[in-house]
FILUMNU-554095 format. One line per 2 residues: their letters; for each residue x, y, z of N, C-alpha, C. Coordinates in pm, whole numbers, plus 50000, padded with zeros to 5 digits. Atoms other than C-alpha are relative to their C-alpha. Example, Ala and Ser with C-alpha at 12.3 -4.5 7.8 and 13.67 -1.06 7.14 Angstrom:
! residues 2
AS = 50089 49881 50000 51230 49550 50780 50090 50120 50000 ~ 49918 49881 49994 51367 49894 50714 49923 50109 50073
! end
This chain:
! residues 313
MK = 50078 49857 50006 50016 50014 50014 50050 50120 49987 ~ 49942 49869 50035 50246 50258 50064 50081 50032 49849
KI = 49962 49947 50163 50404 50225 49727 49911 50051 49913 ~ 50142 49979 50075 50069 50264 49581 49971 50161 50080
VF = 50027 49827 49928 50015 50589 49830 50083 50061 49930 ~ 49838 49898 50064 50375 50735 49700 50000 50005 49897
FM = 49980 50024 50156 50322 50658 49339 49893 50105 49983 ~ 50103 49883 50058 49954 50860 49344 50035 50170 50068
TF = 49969 49833 49966 50117 51130 49571 50071 50050 49877 ~ 49913 49960 50090 50380 51169 49348 49949 50048 49864
AL = 50071 49967 50122 50220 51154 49036 49929 50119 50018 ~ 50086 49871 50014 49960 51385 49144 50106 50121 50022
SV = 49903 49884 50068 50254 51656 49200 50061 50043 49910 ~ 49913 49978 50123 50438 51598 48915 49897 50048 49896
TF = 50129 49921 50121 50068 51666 48715 50024 50142 50028 ~ 50036 49829 49930 50041 52037 48885 50145 50040 49952
IS = 49884 49924 50096 50389 52088 48843 50026 50015 49867 ~ 49934 50036 50122 50426 51990 48488 49899 50110 49921
FA = 50092 49900 50044 50106 52195 48404 50033 50111 50011 ~ 49985 49830 49948 50197 52480 48585 50117 50053 49928
QN = 49906 49993 50082 50551 52505 48420 49956 50034 49825 ~ 49969 50053 50123 50534 52327 48072 49838 50022 49889
MI = 50147 50028 50064 50111 52301 47961 49962 50109 49970 ~ 50061 49877 50066 50014 52627 47887 49892 49987 49905
NQ = 50067 50014 50110 49675 52668 47744 49940 49839 50002 ~ 50100 50131 50024 49567 52297 47821 49943 49972 50142
ET = 50061 50034 49879 49367 52131 48090 50096 49906 50114 ~ 49953 50096 49946 49483 51973 48397 49918 49873 50075
TA = 50077 50207 49975 49390 51608 48563 50068 50012 50117 ~ 49988 50024 49860 49360 51606 48924 49961 49864 50077
IY = 50012 50094 49956 49367 51271 49110 49962 50010 50124 ~ 50015 50019 49862 49219 51184 49409 49892 49878 50051
RL = 50066 50133 49970 49035 50933 49610 49841 50036 50087 ~ 50149 49966 49957 48655 50938 49714 49985 49909 50141
LS = 50045 50135 49929 48681 50603 49919 50121 49913 50018 ~ 49852 50049 50022 49027 50455 50038 49986 49928 50124
ED = 50024 50078 49894 49026 50161 50300 50124 49890 50004 ~ 49921 50105 50030 49292 49921 50368 49987 49913 50139
FQ = 50072 50092 49931 49129 49737 50657 50115 49961 50105 ~ 49931 50043 49871 49425 49798 50946 49969 50053 50132
GW = 50018 49917 49863 49240 49949 51194 49952 49901 50135 ~ 50082 50105 49932 49144 49618 51381 50142 50013 50115
DG = 49947 50025 49862 49288 49634 51714 50021 49881 50056 ~ 49985 50158 49935 49272 49259 51737 49884 49909 50070
DE = 50034 50043 49941 49065 49200 51962 49804 50003 49996 ~ 50182 50034 50013 48650 49280 51860 50023 49894 49886
WD = 50012 50116 50066 48574 48934 51689 49943 50062 49886 ~ 50060 49997 50102 48364 49048 51425 50019 50171 49949
WI = 49968 49780 50022 48527 49424 51358 50019 50009 49808 ~ 49942 49952 50078 48512 49587 51050 50001 50167 49991
PD = 49974 49858 49991 48551 49971 50928 49870 50102 50058 ~ 50143 49896 49941 48334 50252 51087 49949 50043 49873
GW = 50129 50004 50145 48033 50308 50805 49981 49835 49892 ~ 50027 50054 50063 48059 50002 50669 49924 49887 50055
TD = 50068 50093 49942 47844 49720 50708 49982 49853 49931 ~ 50010 50163 50024 47775 49349 50699 49888 49948 50026
ES = 50130 50083 49964 47488 49110 50622 50038 49869 49936 ~ 49993 50139 49994 47460 48753 50614 49816 49977 49905
KV = 50117 50016 50071 47136 48623 50351 49967 49886 50034 ~ 50023 50181 49971 47143 48259 50509 50067 50043 50195
DS = 49961 49977 49837 47218 48406 50886 50092 49941 50017 ~ 49896 50084 49963 47547 48274 50920 50035 50057 50147
PS = 49963 49908 49863 47702 48331 51260 50122 50044 50006 ~ 49883 49955 49981 47952 48549 51329 50102 49969 50113
DY = 49952 50036 49879 48072 48399 51640 49925 49865 50060 ~ 50035 50144 49969 48093 48007 51698 50087 49947 50009
LY = 49910 50114 49926 48275 47696 51830 49991 49875 49896 ~ 49998 50129 50063 48356 47430 51639 50135 49885 50029
GE = 49871 50076 50019 48569 47098 51637 49995 49924 50148 ~ 49955 50107 49871 48689 46863 51957 50011 50106 50108
YG = 49919 49914 49871 48868 47144 52108 49916 50156 50036 ~ 50079 49877 50007 48576 47445 52058 50097 50118 49966
TR = 49956 49882 50033 48766 47645 51849 49895 50135 49946 ~ 50086 49856 50061 48637 48016 51787 50010 50002 49826
AN = 49987 49953 50176 48560 48106 51411 49858 50097 49979 ~ 50108 49930 49978 48330 48319 51265 49962 50011 49801
ST = 49993 50049 50168 48190 48267 50884 49886 50125 49933 ~ 49993 49854 50052 48093 48648 50820 50113 50081 49950
WA = 49887 49923 50025 48299 48906 50673 50047 50062 50143 ~ 49969 49959 49883 48523 49006 50930 50165 50072 49981
VR = 49892 50015 50038 48898 49151 50959 50074 49955 50030 ~ 49910 50105 49950 49164 48925 50990 50141 50042 49974
EL = 49882 50007 50020 49525 48877 50996 50044 49938 49886 ~ 49981 50092 50133 49674 48692 50671 50138 50001 50010
PV = 49867 49973 50019 49990 48556 50630 50050 50070 49878 ~ 49927 49901 50101 50044 48730 50289 49911 50109 49953
PY = 50077 49882 50060 49812 49048 50289 50069 50075 49915 ~ 49969 49934 50119 49820 49275 50009 50067 50096 50086
SG = 49934 49845 49927 49947 49589 50253 49978 49955 50154 ~ 50046 49976 49863 49975 49591 50637 50013 49907 50021
DM = 50050 50138 49893 49883 49300 50884 49882 49969 49940 ~ 50122 50011 49956 49541 49285 50808 49909 50005 49905
SV = 50094 50009 50100 49262 49194 50545 49867 50023 50010 ~ 50111 49991 49943 48906 49212 50559 49926 49838 49885
GV = 50066 50132 50064 48721 48811 50453 49915 49965 50031 ~ 50118 50097 49987 48490 48577 50463 50087 49818 50059
IF = 49936 50131 49965 48637 48230 50646 49897 49921 49969 ~ 50110 50062 50016 48446 47940 50480 49986 49866 50138
DY = 50065 50008 49860 48226 47787 50779 50068 49823 49975 ~ 49933 50097 50031 48395 47489 50882 49834 49877 50080
NE = 50127 50089 50004 48036 47278 50927 49943 49979 49890 ~ 50077 50009 50145 47978 47317 50555 49871 50052 49959
KE = 50179 49951 50015 47679 47507 50564 50027 50158 49879 ~ 50009 49874 50101 47591 47758 50263 50037 50149 50037
QD = 49981 49848 49955 47731 48101 50296 49975 50103 49893 ~ 50070 49883 50089 47589 48449 50146 50054 50129 50022
EW = 49979 49861 49872 47758 48739 50340 50046 50116 49874 ~ 49972 49866 50100 47780 49099 50151 50027 50082 50092
LI = 49949 49874 49949 47964 49381 50287 50002 50127 49907 ~ 50078 49881 50033 47873 49733 50199 50089 50105 50044
TP = 49901 49922 49991 48094 49993 50171 49846 50173 50031 ~ 50139 49873 49979 47918 50392 50299 49994 50014 49868
EV = 50035 49962 50133 47769 50545 50036 50111 50150 49926 ~ 49906 49929 50077 47997 50733 49812 49924 50140 49874
EL = 50037 49914 50108 47889 51064 49587 50100 50034 49894 ~ 49906 49977 50033 48007 51105 49272 49970 50105 49900
KQ = 50037 49887 50021 48030 51452 49157 50060 50011 49819 ~ 49900 49935 50073 48336 51479 48903 49990 49926 49861
DS = 50040 50075 50178 48440 51340 48536 50000 49849 50003 ~ 50010 50137 50026 48568 51001 48571 50029 49904 50138
YT = 50006 50092 49907 48574 50710 48835 50013 49845 50021 ~ 49942 50133 50000 48714 50379 48914 49988 49928 50098
LN = 49985 50081 49901 48685 50130 49179 50087 49903 50015 ~ 49891 50101 50061 49001 49953 49241 49986 49880 50176
FY = 49995 50092 49927 49062 49638 49476 50066 49879 49987 ~ 49909 50116 50031 49270 49356 49548 49932 49896 50084
LY = 50091 50123 49979 49107 48980 49591 50140 49886 50009 ~ 49884 50128 49964 49315 48684 49734 49828 49900 50045
YN = 50079 50111 49984 49138 48344 49691 50052 49859 49908 ~ 49906 50135 50078 49202 48004 49593 49929 49898 49901
PA = 50058 50071 50104 49110 47902 49268 49948 49828 49982 ~ 50060 50163 49995 49112 47521 49298 49913 49972 50069
FM = 50074 50057 49923 48936 47486 49566 49843 50029 49977 ~ 50132 49952 50067 48662 47719 49422 49941 49892 49894
RK = 50074 50091 50131 48620 47477 49142 50020 49820 50027 ~ 49984 50153 50000 48754 47140 49271 49887 49920 50090
DV = 50060 50082 49945 48525 46857 49335 50077 49876 50100 ~ 49949 50115 49910 48561 46549 49555 50152 49965 49984
TP = 49886 50075 50080 48813 46424 49323 50082 50133 49968 ~ 49899 49911 50078 49090 46597 49133 49967 50032 49872
VF = 50040 49976 50152 48874 46743 48905 49916 50107 50019 ~ 50051 49884 49960 48832 47079 48873 49844 50080 49912
DK = 50094 49972 50082 48466 47137 48688 49897 50083 50109 ~ 50121 49945 49904 48249 47291 48999 49999 50105 50016
LN = 49986 49906 49958 48173 47572 49108 49948 50034 50148 ~ 49992 49974 49883 48232 47602 49492 49955 50129 50097
NL = 50017 49878 49912 48225 47960 49620 50021 50117 49846 ~ 49996 49868 50068 48221 48328 49458 49998 50124 50076
VE = 49971 49824 49939 48323 48666 49495 49983 50092 49889 ~ 50027 49889 50106 48099 48924 49327 50011 50189 50042
VY = 50006 49933 49961 48052 49259 49329 49888 50108 49930 ~ 50156 49878 50068 47730 49513 49303 50023 50162 50025
IS = 50023 49836 49982 47611 49855 49314 49890 50026 50008 ~ 50102 49982 49991 47336 50009 49409 50000 50162 50029
DD = 49975 49824 49976 47278 50378 49362 49834 50018 50035 ~ 50118 49944 49918 46934 50383 49562 49984 49942 50100
GG = 49938 50038 49826 47062 50328 49894 49994 49838 50030 ~ 50022 50145 50036 47061 49952 49852 49878 49956 50020
TT = 50106 50066 50034 46743 49873 49776 50014 49879 49893 ~ 49974 50119 50177 46848 49702 49412 50142 49997 49991
WT = 49883 50033 50010 47159 49571 49351 50025 49960 49854 ~ 49979 50012 50100 47325 49543 49043 50161 49945 49979
KK = 49839 50058 50044 47645 49306 48924 50064 50041 49936 ~ 49926 49919 50084 47908 49453 48810 50118 49909 49957
WS = 49876 50068 49960 48216 49155 48865 49990 49898 50067 ~ 49986 50100 49964 48262 48837 48921 50146 49915 50024
NE = 49873 50020 50045 48585 48657 48969 50007 49845 49940 ~ 50052 50090 50028 48431 48332 48839 50100 49986 49822
AD = 49909 50050 50125 48641 48378 48441 50134 50029 50044 ~ 49883 50031 49956 48938 48461 48643 50000 49820 50066
AA = 49933 50137 49960 48945 48153 48781 50015 49872 49883 ~ 50031 50090 50135 48849 47965 48443 50138 49996 49940
RY = 49908 49995 50059 49164 48090 48326 50113 49923 50045 ~ 49885 50084 49950 49383 47838 48535 50009 49880 49907
TY = 49938 50142 50061 49542 47507 48378 49948 49929 50064 ~ 50056 50106 49925 49424 47167 48506 50146 50001 50080
DE = 49899 49996 49933 49827 47174 48590 49978 50126 50109 ~ 49966 49902 49877 49841 47506 48768 49897 49982 50137
LM = 50083 50003 49895 49519 47421 48988 50040 49858 50092 ~ 49908 50043 49954 49734 47117 49061 50117 50023 50070
EI = 49862 49966 49968 50032 47247 49163 49923 50106 50118 ~ 50032 49911 49860 49804 47499 49410 49956 49912 50072
VM = 50037 50118 49888 49651 47209 49586 50102 49909 50063 ~ 49858 50075 49899 50007 47015 49644 50055 50130 50089
GL = 49926 49864 49933 50118 47412 49762 50122 49995 49920 ~ 49919 49969 50073 50364 47410 49507 49958 50105 49868
RE = 50012 49896 50079 50188 47714 49332 49935 50127 50066 ~ 50065 49914 49927 50180 48047 49519 49884 50081 49928
IE = 50120 49955 50026 49847 48207 49516 50039 50172 50001 ~ 49993 49865 50014 49874 48591 49403 49878 50089 50037
WL = 50079 49911 49952 49665 48858 49512 49928 50082 49823 ~ 50073 49971 50178 49430 48961 49186 49997 50144 50043
SV = 50001 49864 49976 49409 49331 49130 49875 50016 49889 ~ 50115 49983 50052 49043 49427 48996 49988 50139 49994
SI = 50045 49876 50053 48940 49760 48843 49877 50005 49899 ~ 50162 50001 50059 48570 49833 48784 49975 50165 49948
DL = 50026 49844 50023 48483 50167 48581 49873 49996 50033 ~ 50125 49899 49912 48194 50399 48776 49946 50063 49901
GE = 49991 49883 50035 48179 50589 48473 49826 50011 50017 ~ 50157 50007 49992 47769 50519 48456 49922 50061 50073
YL = 50083 49917 49911 47682 50637 48781 50046 50133 50053 ~ 49979 49867 49952 47807 50995 48759 49910 50098 50023
NK = 50099 49933 49918 47620 51239 48934 49915 49945 50061 ~ 50124 50079 49870 47470 50972 49180 50042 49930 50104
NI = 49904 50016 49922 47545 50857 49474 49972 49815 50049 ~ 49941 50136 49995 47634 50488 49547 50045 49933 50107
KI = 49982 50071 49843 47682 50194 49788 50065 49890 49899 ~ 49899 50065 50078 47959 49916 49659 49954 49883 50109
AF = 50039 50158 49927 47883 49531 49786 50105 49905 49980 ~ 49894 50120 50043 48153 49270 49808 49928 49867 50047
RY = 50112 50100 49952 47925 48959 49825 50096 49876 49962 ~ 49928 50099 49957 48101 48599 49923 49917 49894 50010
WN = 50083 50126 50019 47917 48267 49815 50029 49889 50025 ~ 49897 50145 50006 48034 47914 49943 49870 49900 49977
NG = 50110 50141 49946 47774 47592 49908 50043 49933 50046 ~ 49927 50059 49920 48002 47483 50172 50083 49903 49962
FG = 49923 50111 50067 48236 47305 49955 50161 50099 49973 ~ 49912 49879 50042 48450 47656 49924 50132 50057 50062
ES = 49890 49965 49906 48739 47801 50066 49999 50153 50015 ~ 50002 49892 49970 48781 48149 50205 50021 50082 49903
AF = 49945 49873 50075 48843 48523 50047 49990 50067 50094 ~ 49933 49890 49880 49003 48793 50157 50044 50128 49868
IN = 49938 49920 50120 49004 49149 49957 50089 50109 50104 ~ 49891 49919 49974 49225 49457 50037 49999 50134 49947
YV = 49963 49863 50065 49285 49798 49958 49885 50042 49924 ~ 50092 50000 50088 48951 49891 49847 50037 50172 49998
EV = 50002 49892 50003 48913 50234 49689 49908 50073 49877 ~ 50049 49963 50106 48734 50462 49447 50041 50100 49944
VG = 49912 49888 50005 48933 50712 49269 49965 50075 49898 ~ 50107 49925 50071 48813 50997 49084 50133 50104 49893
SN = 49960 49915 50046 48966 51255 48830 49895 50070 49986 ~ 50065 49868 50044 48882 51611 48758 50065 50081 49909
TG = 49902 49954 50178 48973 51784 48435 49926 50196 49998 ~ 50020 49842 49995 48953 52191 48478 50100 50096 50004
FK = 49910 49893 49956 49141 52491 48573 50067 50048 49861 ~ 50000 49985 50167 49166 52565 48154 50102 50100 50005
AI = 49906 49871 50035 49480 52801 48063 50030 50037 50142 ~ 49955 50019 49847 49680 52742 48379 50091 50176 50006
NP = 49844 49836 49940 49860 53178 48404 50040 49975 49876 ~ 49973 50020 50152 49896 53149 48032 50152 50124 50009
NN = 49866 49840 49976 50112 53536 48096 50034 50016 50072 ~ 49934 49959 49885 50207 53503 48395 49969 50067 50079
DV = 50048 49860 49892 50031 53769 48543 49975 49968 50129 ~ 50050 50068 49852 49940 53588 48872 50155 49910 50064
KA = 49936 50125 49912 50175 53427 49123 49942 49943 50155 ~ 50074 50025 49847 50118 53266 49454 50135 49892 50057
YA = 49912 50042 49916 50344 53149 49727 49938 49930 50177 ~ 50058 50001 49904 50283 52990 50042 50144 50018 50096
KG = 49905 49915 49925 50461 53184 50339 49906 49990 50144 ~ 50094 50001 49870 50373 53043 50713 49866 49961 49997
DN = 50162 50037 49989 49994 53018 50754 49923 50074 49912 ~ 50067 49904 50106 49886 53223 50443 50077 49967 49844
FV = 49932 49993 50169 49914 53224 50066 50014 50135 49951 ~ 49923 49860 49998 50098 53504 49944 49996 50034 49816
VS = 50016 50027 50126 49962 53601 49599 50034 50172 49945 ~ 49999 49868 50101 50009 53906 49335 49935 49984 49876
YP = 50133 49968 50076 49798 54025 49054 50023 50132 49901 ~ 49973 49834 50108 49813 54301 48761 49812 50047 50063
AG = 50130 49885 49924 49532 54601 48864 49859 49911 49886 ~ 50147 50082 50068 49158 54502 48760 49962 49868 50045
TT = 50043 50108 49893 49185 54180 48975 49908 49974 50074 ~ 50117 49960 49857 48877 54158 49197 49998 49868 50100
SA = 50054 50069 49882 48853 53879 49351 50127 49821 50005 ~ 49936 50113 50012 49052 53521 49448 49942 49845 50032
AV = 50106 50083 49918 48881 53166 49502 50124 49887 49991 ~ 49893 50124 49978 49099 52869 49616 49909 49865 50007
YN = 50053 50112 50044 49025 52507 49497 50135 49904 50057 ~ 49896 50132 49954 49154 52197 49639 50011 49898 49876
VA = 49974 50073 50089 49257 51918 49406 49877 49891 49945 ~ 50137 50082 50031 48895 51736 49415 49895 50121 49875
GQ = 50073 49895 50057 48786 52082 49217 49887 50061 50071 ~ 50108 49946 49884 48602 52186 49538 50061 50152 50010
KI = 49979 49886 49981 48585 52565 49583 50015 49991 50187 ~ 50001 49983 49881 48743 52615 49947 49959 50117 50062
AE = 49968 49819 49971 48737 53006 49961 49988 50074 49885 ~ 49955 49874 50096 48706 53311 49808 50040 50102 50046
YT = 49969 49861 49942 48824 53641 49885 50003 50107 49897 ~ 50018 49874 50040 48775 53992 49762 50120 50043 50008
LN = 49828 49977 49977 49164 54127 49655 49995 50147 49991 ~ 49997 49905 50006 49231 54471 49724 50098 50076 49909
PA = 49927 49929 50111 49406 54722 49453 50117 50003 50014 ~ 49844 49991 49976 49745 54710 49577 50074 49916 49965
GS = 49912 50060 50036 49854 54438 49363 50033 49846 50064 ~ 49955 50126 49896 49935 54184 49636 49952 50005 50138
CS = 50053 49997 49880 49778 54061 49944 50066 49819 50050 ~ 49990 50114 49962 49783 53766 50166 49873 49893 50020
IP = 50115 50102 50006 49552 53476 50173 49960 49861 50116 ~ 49988 50088 49876 49449 53279 50498 50012 49865 49940
AA = 50009 50134 49992 49524 52926 50479 50068 49921 50134 ~ 49982 50075 49873 49604 52809 50841 49913 49872 49996
NL = 50093 50091 50014 49309 52574 50814 50000 49900 49900 ~ 49996 50142 50097 49421 52357 50502 50119 49927 50047
PK = 49889 50123 50004 49598 52080 50495 50083 50021 49914 ~ 49906 49955 50136 49936 52057 50316 49944 49898 49890
GV = 50041 50096 50114 49883 51921 49965 50017 50134 49883 ~ 49991 49938 50107 49830 52114 49641 49860 50052 49951
YV = 50116 49903 50024 49599 52407 49590 49986 50072 49834 ~ 49979 49939 50119 49482 52587 49264 49884 50137 50052
IK = 50067 49855 49981 49397 52977 49313 49903 50060 49877 ~ 50012 49972 50080 49168 53106 49057 49947 50178 49991
FA = 49986 49851 49983 49147 53495 49028 49872 50049 49854 ~ 50098 49937 50091 48872 53669 48846 50032 50147 50017
GK = 49961 49901 50034 48867 53984 48687 50060 50035 49879 ~ 49907 49996 50131 49135 54141 48433 50112 49869 50005
GA = 49880 50091 50006 49374 53913 48581 49938 49790 50016 ~ 50104 50081 50001 49115 53628 48497 50115 49854 49952
ES = 49932 50142 50074 49413 53331 48540 50003 49880 50125 ~ 49941 50086 49879 49496 53046 48769 50169 49967 50051
VK = 49845 49993 49937 49781 52975 48962 50038 49883 50137 ~ 50016 50095 49897 49893 52616 49163 50112 50065 50074
VI = 49927 49995 49846 50037 52657 49520 50006 49918 50062 ~ 49979 50110 49951 50180 52392 49697 50020 50053 50167
K = 49976 49966 49895 50152 52446 50086 50117 49887 50102
! end
């Protein structure tokens, strides 16, 4: 995860610097996250923990806390965060352990509501599952469908759901020899990277559900690093005449501008207006920035100096 976060942050900074210096009269693209969850918040104690704002539902009333076996081992058959030997990032992932009593499972993990307002959106996540036991019969024949992981989306608050993805096609790509190697422990299972375009849901509020289904003979599955990534195109003609300037100084942005410039508005990288200020006629002033987190901002000027400039706090 650290590598991904670093890459996205670095790419974002390079994008703004490049446009500010070299791409005059073109549009900038800001990349940002509407939802980002790596499931590292579990304290190790709460048995059925999932992040705040997320919900899990069992369509078959699977137990979230039960004992099985001769020694009364504690188990959970619903979505919950657990430590994994090979998590995609950090120490934990969220997943469903197969029911030790070989009962059917139909478990839904649902995200908080996400508001899609900008230009382009993608759902990204990583999945860890065992394709061999997903398809394995009691003999070494891989012609069954024992469990599935699917993605559903709702734009009406969770009343109705539309299936957008399933791992069935990915499991089908493995050859017989590869599946046998997995069964014998000779082939390592890798995390599957999944990206789903959300363009059809622009200007809507959506919820995303991860469904785990098991007929009683399948294997566990885990997901990690779930994010909804958006991009916003705007701020056309970034300071083409170099008439406006801005830099961070202490808790302020110091701006300079030509006569006739009337106001300045501060935007974050998501294209959201944070504040707007009336400018004095002196040609320079300080704009308060004490309450803004560190990051990249765009200041749009109105009036004669109707241009924009990038500033990093």
